[in-house]
C-alpha positions in Angstrom: -14.8 154.8 -212.4 -11.4 155.4 -213.7 -11.5 159.2 -213.9 -9.7 161.0 -211.1 -10.6 164.4 -209.6 -8.1 167.2 -209.0 -4.9 168.0 -210.8 -2.4 165.8 -212.7 1.4 166.1 -212.5 4.4 163.9 -213.2 5.7 161.3 -210.7 8.9 159.7 -212.2 7.2 159.4 -215.6 3.8 158.3 -214.3 0.6 160.4 -213.8 0.1 161.7 -210.2 -3.4 162.7 -209.3 -3.7 165.2 -206.4 -7.1 165.8 -204.9 -9.0 166.0 -201.6 -11.3 163.6 -199.8 -13.3 165.2 -197.0 -11.0 168.2 -197.4 -7.9 166.0 -196.8 -5.0 165.9 -199.2 -4.7 162.7 -201.2 -2.4 161.4 -204.0 -2.7 158.5 -206.3 0.1 157.6 -208.8 -1.3 155.5 -211.7 0.5 152.9 -213.8 0.6 153.1 -217.5 -1.3 149.8 -217.6 -3.1 148.6 -214.5 -2.9 144.8 -214.1 -5.9 142.5 -213.3 -7.1 142.9 -209.8 -5.9 146.5 -209.5 -3.3 145.9 -206.8 -2.1 148.9 -204.9 0.5 150.1 -202.4 -0.6 152.5 -199.7 2.1 154.8 -198.4 1.4 156.0 -194.9 3.6 159.0 -194.8 6.4 161.0 -196.6 5.1 160.9 -200.1 7.9 160.7 -202.6 10.7 159.9 -200.2 13.0 157.0 -201.1 10.6 156.1 -204.0 12.5 153.2 -205.6 10.0 150.5 -204.7 7.1 152.7 -205.7 8.5 153.4 -209.1 9.3 149.8 -209.7 5.8 148.7 -208.7 4.2 151.3 -210.9 6.1 149.7 -213.7 4.6 146.4 -212.7 1.0 147.8 -212.9 0.4 148.8 -209.3 -1.2 152.0 -208.1 0.5 154.0 -205.3 -1.9 155.8 -202.9 -1.5 158.3 -200.1 -3.7 160.3 -197.7 -2.4 162.9 -195.3 -2.4 161.9 -191.7 0.2 164.3 -190.5 0.3 165.0 -186.7 -2.2 162.3 -186.0 0.4 159.6 -184.8 -1.8 156.6 -185.5 -4.7 157.8 -183.4 -8.3 156.8 -184.0 -8.8 160.0 -186.0 -6.1 158.8 -188.4 -7.7 155.4 -188.5 -11.0 156.8 -189.5 -9.3 158.9 -192.2 -7.7 155.7 -193.5 -11.1 154.0 -193.4 -12.7 156.7 -195.6 -9.8 156.6 -198.1 -9.9 152.8 -198.3 -13.7 152.8 -198.9 -13.3 155.5 -201.6 -10.6 153.7 -203.5 -12.2 150.2 -203.4 -15.7 151.3 -204.1 -15.2 154.2 -206.5 -12.0 153.1 -208.3 -12.3 149.3 -207.8 -9.0 148.9 -206.1 -8.2 145.5 -204.8 -9.9 144.7 -201.5 -6.5 143.8 -200.0 -3.7 146.4 -200.0 0.1 146.4 -199.5 1.0 148.9 -196.8 4.2 150.8 -196.9 5.4 152.9 -193.9 8.4 154.9 -193.0 9.3 156.2 -189.5 6.2 157.6 -187.8 4.1 156.1 -190.5 4.5 152.8 -188.6 2.0 154.0 -186.0 -0.9 154.5 -188.4 0.0 151.5 -190.6 0.1 148.9 -187.7 -2.8 150.5 -185.8 -5.1 150.5 -188.9 -4.1 147.0 -189.8 -4.9 145.8 -186.3 -8.5 146.9 -187.0 -8.5 145.8 -190.6 -6.3 142.7 -190.9 -8.6 141.1 -193.5 -7.8 144.0 -195.9 -4.0 143.7 -195.9 -1.7 141.6 -198.1 1.6 142.5 -196.4 3.5 145.4 -194.7 6.8 146.9 -195.8 8.0 148.9 -192.8 11.2 151.1 -193.1 12.7 152.2 -189.8 9.1 152.2 -188.4 8.0 153.8 -185.1 6.3 150.9 -183.3 5.8 152.6 -179.9 5.2 156.3 -179.4 7.0 156.0 -176.0 10.2 155.5 -178.0 9.5 158.2 -180.5 8.4 161.0 -180.2 8.4 160.6 -176.4 12.0 159.6 -176.1 11.4 157.8 -172.9 14.1 155.2 -173.4 17.4 155.6 -175.3 16.2 157.4 -178.4 16.5 161.1 -179.0 12.8 161.8 -179.1 11.2 165.0 -180.2 9.5 167.2 -177.6 7.3 169.3 -180.0 6.2 166.1 -181.8 5.4 164.5 -178.5 3.2 167.4 -177.6 1.3 167.0 -180.9 1.0 163.3 -180.3 -0.5 163.8 -176.9 -3.0 166.3 -178.4 -3.9 163.9 -181.2 -4.9 161.2 -178.6 -6.2 163.6 -176.0 -3.8 162.1 -173.5 -2.0 163.4 -170.5 1.6 162.2 -170.1 0.5 159.7 -167.6 -2.3 158.4 -169.8 0.0 158.1 -172.8 2.6 156.1 -170.8 -0.1 153.7 -169.6 -1.7 153.3 -173.1 -1.7 149.8 -174.6 -2.6 150.6 -178.1 0.7 151.0 -179.8 1.8 148.6 -182.6 3.9 146.5 -180.2 0.7 145.9 -178.2 -1.6 144.8 -181.0 0.2 142.2 -183.1 -2.2 139.3 -182.5 -4.7 140.3 -185.2 -1.9 140.6 -187.8 -0.4 137.2 -186.9 -3.8 135.5 -186.9 -4.4 136.9 -190.4 -1.0 135.6 -191.5 0.2 139.1 -192.7 3.9 138.9 -193.6 6.1 141.8 -192.5 9.3 143.1 -194.0 11.3 145.6 -191.9 14.3 147.5 -193.2 16.3 149.2 -190.4 19.6 151.1 -189.9 21.4 149.5 -187.0 22.7 152.8 -185.7 19.4 154.6 -185.7 19.3 156.8 -182.7 15.9 158.5 -183.5 13.9 155.3 -183.8 16.2 152.7 -182.1 15.9 149.2 -183.5 15.9 147.7 -179.9 12.9 149.8 -178.9 10.8 149.2 -182.1 11.5 146.6 -184.8 13.4 144.2 -182.4 10.4 144.1 -180.1 8.0 143.6 -183.1 10.2 140.8 -184.4 10.4 138.9 -181.1 6.7 139.3 -180.4 5.5 138.5 -183.9 7.5 135.3 -184.1 6.2 134.3 -180.7 2.7 134.6 -182.2 3.6 132.5 -185.2 3.8 135.5 -187.5 6.1 135.8 -190.5 8.7 138.6 -190.4 11.9 139.3 -192.2 14.3 142.1 -191.0 16.9 143.6 -193.4 19.6 145.3 -191.3 21.9 148.1 -192.6 25.0 148.0 -190.4 26.5 151.4 -189.5 23.4 153.3 -190.9 21.2 155.7 -188.9 17.7 156.8 -189.5 17.6 156.7 -193.3 15.2 154.8 -195.6 15.3 152.4 -198.5 17.9 150.2 -200.0 20.4 151.1 -202.8 18.9 148.2 -204.7 15.1 148.0 -203.9 14.8 144.5 -205.4 14.3 142.7 -202.1 11.4 145.0 -201.2 9.8 144.8 -204.6 10.1 141.0 -204.7 8.6 140.7 -201.2 5.6 142.8 -202.3 5.1 141.0 -205.6 5.3 137.6 -203.9 2.7 138.4 -201.3 0.3 140.6 -203.3 0.1 138.7 -206.5 
């Protein structure tokens, strides 16, 4: 089925289909000509922000997809929402069984947590200043600034007390073995002066642990840059995705 429900608008010259699945907001940007295999990129959060790689990949024949998981912080509820969206796109629209995952900031929580349960469905992950431990953000229990109101929402999403959250071993940094065993390559882009999602508390831990598990990871550092996303020239991101997904 190639017909999309909902409304159609413009996304940088491409059709953007906005609709709901189980009453949850969804978006799919479609290429002018889809290529064989119907590859796709799944953006975890912040639709339309720093869209350079998405636009380039639409031009290469990829679809770009999104379902809202706001204020769920990678909890099991978010994972189940992702499961339903994945089933819909692969069964109803014949999207590729393996997806490219793209996450920014807090989107890292759902991206890595979903992948840990669905490693066989993932080509690769592009992670941009990703949150990899909710004790870093939004809790702010280490050196990062944190966000108290977001932390309250995170605790509510998991049904945790503060003590239960701090003892929890289900953050991305805790569940990398399934990704490494499935040989899922990671590309992280980080600002070295990020005080909201500090590199040392997030990507640096992922990098060390993933390498120790035999996983493939590349980190692109932006010296003197804080919590911002993307690259002025997105070519390295696009080439990484093309190399791994095609």
